[in-house]
matplotlib code that plots the C-alpha trace (Angstrom):
import matplotlib.pyplot as plt

x = [17.0, 16.1, 12.5, 12.7, 13.6, 10.5, 7.9, 5.0, 4.0, 1.7, -1.1, -3.7, -7.3, -8.5, -12.3, -14.8, -16.6, -14.8, -15.1, -14.3, -13.4, -10.1, -6.9, -5.9, -9.1, -10.0, -7.9, -6.7, -8.2, -7.7, -4.4, -2.9, -4.0, -7.3, -10.7, -12.5, -11.9, -11.0, -10.3, -7.2, -7.9, -4.8, -6.3, -6.9, -3.5, -3.2, -0.2, -0.4, 2.0, 3.5, 2.6, -1.1, -0.7, -0.5, -1.8, -0.2, -2.9, -1.3, 1.2, 0.9, 2.8, 5.4, 3.3, 0.5, 2.9, 4.3, 0.8, 0.1, 3.4, 2.4, -1.1, 0.4, 2.7, -0.2, -2.3, 0.5, 1.5, 5.0, 7.1, 9.3, 12.6]
y = [20.2, 17.2, 16.4, 13.1, 15.1, 17.3, 16.3, 18.7, 20.7, 23.6, 22.8, 25.0, 24.1, 23.0, 23.3, 22.1, 25.4, 28.0, 31.2, 34.5, 36.2, 34.3, 35.8, 32.6, 31.1, 27.7, 27.7, 24.3, 21.0, 18.0, 19.4, 19.4, 15.9, 16.6, 15.1, 18.4, 22.2, 23.4, 26.6, 27.0, 29.0, 31.0, 32.4, 28.9, 27.4, 24.3, 22.6, 18.8, 16.0, 14.9, 11.2, 12.0, 12.8, 9.5, 10.0, 12.1, 14.2, 16.5, 19.2, 22.8, 23.9, 26.6, 29.5, 28.7, 27.9, 31.4, 32.9, 30.9, 32.1, 35.7, 35.2, 33.7, 36.7, 39.0, 37.0, 36.7, 40.3, 39.4, 41.8, 40.7, 41.5]
z = [49.6, 47.5, 46.7, 48.7, 51.8, 51.6, 54.2, 53.3, 50.3, 49.5, 47.1, 45.3, 45.2, 41.7, 41.4, 38.8, 38.8, 36.8, 38.8, 37.0, 40.2, 40.6, 39.4, 37.5, 36.2, 34.7, 31.5, 32.4, 31.4, 29.1, 27.6, 31.1, 31.9, 33.6, 32.6, 32.5, 32.5, 36.0, 38.0, 40.1, 43.2, 44.0, 47.2, 48.7, 49.6, 51.8, 53.3, 53.3, 54.2, 50.9, 51.4, 51.0, 47.4, 45.6, 42.1, 39.3, 37.7, 35.1, 34.4, 33.4, 30.2, 30.8, 29.7, 32.0, 34.8, 34.3, 34.6, 37.7, 39.3, 38.5, 40.0, 43.2, 43.5, 43.3, 45.7, 48.2, 47.7, 46.8, 44.7, 41.9, 43.6]

ax = plt.figure().add_subplot(projection="3d")
ax.plot(x, y, z, "-o")
ax.set_aspect("equal")
plt.show()
């Protein structure tokens, strides 16, 4: 499936308050294109129509993307198989 054909996407909540209880916590910020340090909430997933997202905010470097993927697998109770 091509990206243009996707109608909805799953997003993760990014919050200003860095909460230590989250599996993947706020080690994101200015280096990823954000204005402040933030916390990604892996246990708060939302499905939205793709057209709602209009502004590019930032991008995670590969090492943090790997940690986020691992955190999501734990949160969603997915095994690595």
